[in-house]
VEXROLUM-339756 format. One record per residue (C-alpha): z, y, x; residue number from 1. Coordinates in pm, whole numbers. Each point is the difference from the previous one (the first is absolute). Layout:
<atoms>
<atom <Z; Y; X>; NUM>
...
</atoms>
This chain:
<atoms>
<atom <0; 0; 0>; 1>
<atom <-92; 336; 142>; 2>
<atom <245; 283; 62>; 3>
<atom <-185; 208; -257>; 4>
<atom <53; -266; -271>; 5>
<atom <368; -44; 91>; 6>
<atom <48; 376; -13>; 7>
<atom <-180; 22; -336>; 8>
<atom <214; -284; -140>; 9>
<atom <317; 166; 126>; 10>
<atom <-99; 332; -158>; 11>
<atom <-79; -177; -329>; 12>
<atom <339; -177; -3>; 13>
<atom <177; 325; 86>; 14>
<atom <-182; 181; -281>; 15>
<atom <104; -268; -250>; 16>
<atom <363; 13; 115>; 17>
<atom <13; 379; -17>; 18>
<atom <-172; 12; -338>; 19>
<atom <238; -256; -152>; 20>
<atom <251; 161; -232>; 21>
<atom <372; -43; 63>; 22>
<atom <183; -278; -181>; 23>
<atom <-22; 37; -374>; 24>
<atom <314; 178; -117>; 25>
<atom <102; 222; -285>; 26>
<atom <-28; 373; 33>; 27>
<atom <334; 167; 66>; 28>
<atom <136; 247; -252>; 29>
<atom <88; 352; 105>; 30>
<atom <364; 44; 92>; 31>
<atom <198; 195; -256>; 32>
<atom <330; 161; 92>; 33>
<atom <285; -47; -246>; 34>
<atom <76; 304; -214>; 35>
<atom <375; -22; 43>; 36>
<atom <42; -2; -378>; 37>
<atom <148; -352; -2>; 38>
<atom <363; -84; -61>; 39>
<atom <271; -179; 193>; 40>
<atom <173; -285; -182>; 41>
<atom <370; 34; -78>; 42>
<atom <235; -159; 251>; 43>
<atom <146; -310; -165>; 44>
<atom <372; -52; 35>; 45>
<atom <24; -314; -212>; 46>
<atom <-198; -314; -56>; 47>
<atom <-38; -338; 161>; 48>
<atom <13; 56; 376>; 49>
<atom <-158; -221; 263>; 50>
<atom <123; 43; 358>; 51>
<atom <-207; -48; 314>; 52>
<atom <174; -36; 336>; 53>
<atom <-17; -170; 337>; 54>
<atom <255; -250; 130>; 55>
<atom <86; 156; 339>; 56>
<atom <332; 181; -67>; 57>
<atom <14; 158; 346>; 58>
<atom <-348; 155; -43>; 59>
<atom <95; 119; -349>; 60>
<atom <324; 157; 126>; 61>
<atom <-193; 178; 274>; 62>
<atom <-246; 144; -254>; 63>
<atom <274; 139; -224>; 64>
<atom <237; 114; 278>; 65>
<atom <-99; 367; -38>; 66>
<atom <15; 1; -382>; 67>
<atom <270; 215; -162>; 68>
<atom <313; -204; -85>; 69>
<atom <-57; -53; -372>; 70>
<atom <-368; -91; 45>; 71>
<atom <91; -244; 279>; 72>
<atom <263; -161; -226>; 73>
<atom <-250; -35; -287>; 74>
<atom <-257; -158; 234>; 75>
<atom <254; -250; 138>; 76>
<atom <94; -99; -356>; 77>
<atom <-367; -41; -95>; 78>
<atom <-67; -201; 319>; 79>
<atom <285; -240; -87>; 80>
<atom <-141; -45; -353>; 81>
<atom <-349; -46; 139>; 82>
<atom <109; -277; 234>; 83>
<atom <111; -200; -305>; 84>
<atom <-281; 68; -246>; 85>
<atom <-259; 228; 157>; 86>
<atom <-348; -37; 141>; 87>
<atom <-111; 7; 364>; 88>
<atom <-342; 153; -63>; 89>
<atom <-115; 283; -221>; 90>
<atom <-281; -220; -132>; 91>
<atom <249; -265; -117>; 92>
<atom <186; 266; -202>; 93>
<atom <-325; 143; -141>; 94>
<atom <-105; -351; -104>; 95>
<atom <331; -39; -187>; 96>
<atom <-52; 311; -218>; 97>
<atom <-66; -126; -352>; 98>
<atom <52; 304; -223>; 99>
<atom <-21; 380; 6>; 100>
<atom <303; 191; 124>; 101>
<atom <108; -239; 276>; 102>
<atom <120; 168; 320>; 103>
<atom <-66; -119; 355>; 104>
<atom <236; 133; 265>; 105>
<atom <-114; -52; 358>; 106>
<atom <286; 17; 248>; 107>
<atom <-52; 141; 351>; 108>
<atom <-198; -238; 217>; 109>
<atom <-346; -79; 129>; 110>
<atom <-222; -170; -255>; 111>
<atom <-338; -134; 103>; 112>
<atom <-299; -79; -220>; 113>
<atom <-62; -354; 126>; 114>
<atom <184; -187; -277>; 115>
<atom <-247; 138; -257>; 116>
<atom <-309; -109; 193>; 117>
<atom <-145; -346; -33>; 118>
<atom <42; -213; 309>; 119>
<atom <-309; 15; 219>; 120>
<atom <-156; 279; -207>; 121>
<atom <-263; 209; 181>; 122>
<atom <56; 307; -223>; 123>
</atoms>
């Protein structure tokens, strides 16, 4: 095959590649900023409460060490309750919600997303 034919073939392939449209996808909508006219829900003080906490007491104590006294006391009480009947992941608590008005309280700690992802998922 001559150089001229190879060059012509390469140019033809390049033209096809460049002319090909990007992957078929939907057209994006224009971004619209919120108006600020929305409302904030009322803070619920009563209702079924689900607690989410970790199990490492030393790490928990370190996280609440700088809290004001009353808030620290409340968190310790909630942590003790959570150890008996709470959840270890936020997703587990969310999955347990079965009616409107339920409250999820997440105690100080580091919560990672992994429990909600399927094992081996490529998402």
